[in-house]
C-alpha positions as CSV (number, residue, x, y, z in Angstrom):
1,M,22.4,3.4,-57.7
2,N,21.3,0.0,-56.7
3,M,22.6,-1.9,-53.6
4,F,24.8,-4.3,-55.6
5,R,26.7,-1.5,-57.3
6,I,27.3,0.3,-54.0
7,T,28.4,-3.0,-52.3
8,A,30.8,-3.8,-55.2
9,A,32.2,-0.3,-55.2
10,L,32.9,-0.4,-51.4
11,L,34.4,-3.8,-51.7
12,A,36.7,-2.7,-54.5
13,L,37.7,0.4,-52.4
14,C,38.5,-1.7,-49.4
15,M,40.5,-4.2,-51.4
16,S,42.5,-1.5,-53.0
17,L,43.2,0.2,-49.7
18,M,44.6,-3.1,-48.3
19,T,47.5,-3.0,-50.8
20,L,48.8,0.4,-49.5
21,P,50.8,-0.9,-46.6
22,A,52.7,-3.3,-48.9
23,S,53.8,-0.4,-51.1
24,A,54.8,1.8,-48.2
25,E,58.4,0.6,-47.8
26,N,61.2,2.4,-46.2
27,V,63.7,3.0,-49.0
28,S,65.8,5.7,-47.2
29,G,67.4,3.2,-44.8
30,N,66.9,5.6,-42.0
31,P,66.1,3.6,-38.8
32,E,64.0,6.5,-37.5
33,Y,61.4,5.8,-40.2
34,T,61.5,2.0,-39.9
35,V,58.3,0.9,-38.2
36,D,56.6,-2.5,-38.6
37,A,53.5,-1.9,-40.6
38,P,50.4,-3.1,-38.9
39,P,48.5,-5.9,-40.7
40,A,45.7,-5.0,-43.1
41,Y,42.9,-6.4,-41.0
42,S,44.1,-4.1,-38.1
43,M,44.0,-1.1,-40.5
44,V,40.5,-1.9,-41.7
45,A,39.1,-2.4,-38.2
46,D,40.8,0.8,-37.1
47,L,39.3,2.7,-40.0
48,L,35.7,1.3,-39.8
49,I,35.3,0.8,-36.0
50,A,37.9,2.6,-33.8
51,R,38.2,6.0,-35.6
52,P,34.5,6.7,-35.7
53,L,34.2,5.8,-32.0
54,L,37.3,8.0,-31.1
55,I,35.9,10.9,-33.1
56,A,32.5,10.5,-31.3
57,G,34.4,10.3,-28.0
58,T,36.3,13.5,-28.8
59,V,33.0,15.4,-29.6
60,I,31.3,14.0,-26.5
61,G,34.3,14.8,-24.4
62,A,34.4,18.4,-25.7
63,G,30.7,18.8,-24.9
64,V,31.3,17.5,-21.4
65,F,34.3,19.8,-21.0
66,V,32.2,22.8,-22.0
67,V,29.4,21.9,-19.7
68,T,31.6,21.3,-16.7
69,F,34.0,24.2,-17.4
70,P,32.7,26.6,-14.7
71,F,33.1,23.9,-12.0
72,T,36.4,22.8,-13.3
73,L,37.6,26.4,-13.3
74,L,36.6,26.8,-9.7
75,G,38.4,23.5,-8.8
76,G,41.6,24.5,-10.7
77,G,41.8,21.5,-13.0
78,V,41.0,22.9,-16.4
79,D,44.3,21.7,-18.0
80,R,43.9,18.2,-16.7
81,A,40.2,18.0,-17.7
82,G,40.9,19.4,-21.2
83,Q,43.7,16.9,-21.6
84,A,41.6,13.9,-20.5
85,L,38.4,14.8,-22.2
86,V,39.5,16.4,-25.5
87,V,43.2,16.2,-26.2
88,E,43.8,12.5,-25.6
89,P,40.8,11.2,-27.6
90,G,41.5,13.7,-30.3
91,K,45.2,12.7,-30.5
92,A,44.2,9.0,-30.7
93,A,41.7,9.8,-33.4
94,F,43.7,12.1,-35.6
95,V,47.4,11.8,-34.9
96,R,47.8,8.0,-34.6
97,C,48.7,6.1,-37.8
98,L,46.1,3.7,-39.2
99,G,46.3,0.4,-37.4
100,C,48.9,1.6,-34.8
101,T,48.4,1.2,-31.1
102,K,50.3,4.4,-30.0
103,S,49.5,8.0,-30.8
104,G,51.7,10.4,-32.7
105,Y,55.5,9.9,-33.0
106,E,55.6,7.8,-29.8
107,N,55.6,4.7,-32.0
108,F,59.2,5.4,-33.0
109,D,60.3,5.2,-29.3
110,D,59.9,1.4,-29.1
């Protein structure tokens, strides 16, 4: 496949994904599910820049946690180290909605 076709396919995919937030409307009327949708440019930047960096940070944090585990075990801070090095970056990478600034269901507590 030549470079023009790859670029055209990626552009078409990105443009079609930008229309998804417009179609994701709250029809139930339940205020619990009413959240302002982030703008499309925020979603695209999150998908292309932030998520890969957060996934890499989770993997690197897990490696650092494994390497420092014996010392952390002696110091008694395994839960805090695991939370800071693995859980928080993982939660930001995999639980946070696309383009949102808060992780998990915390964005409903505004």
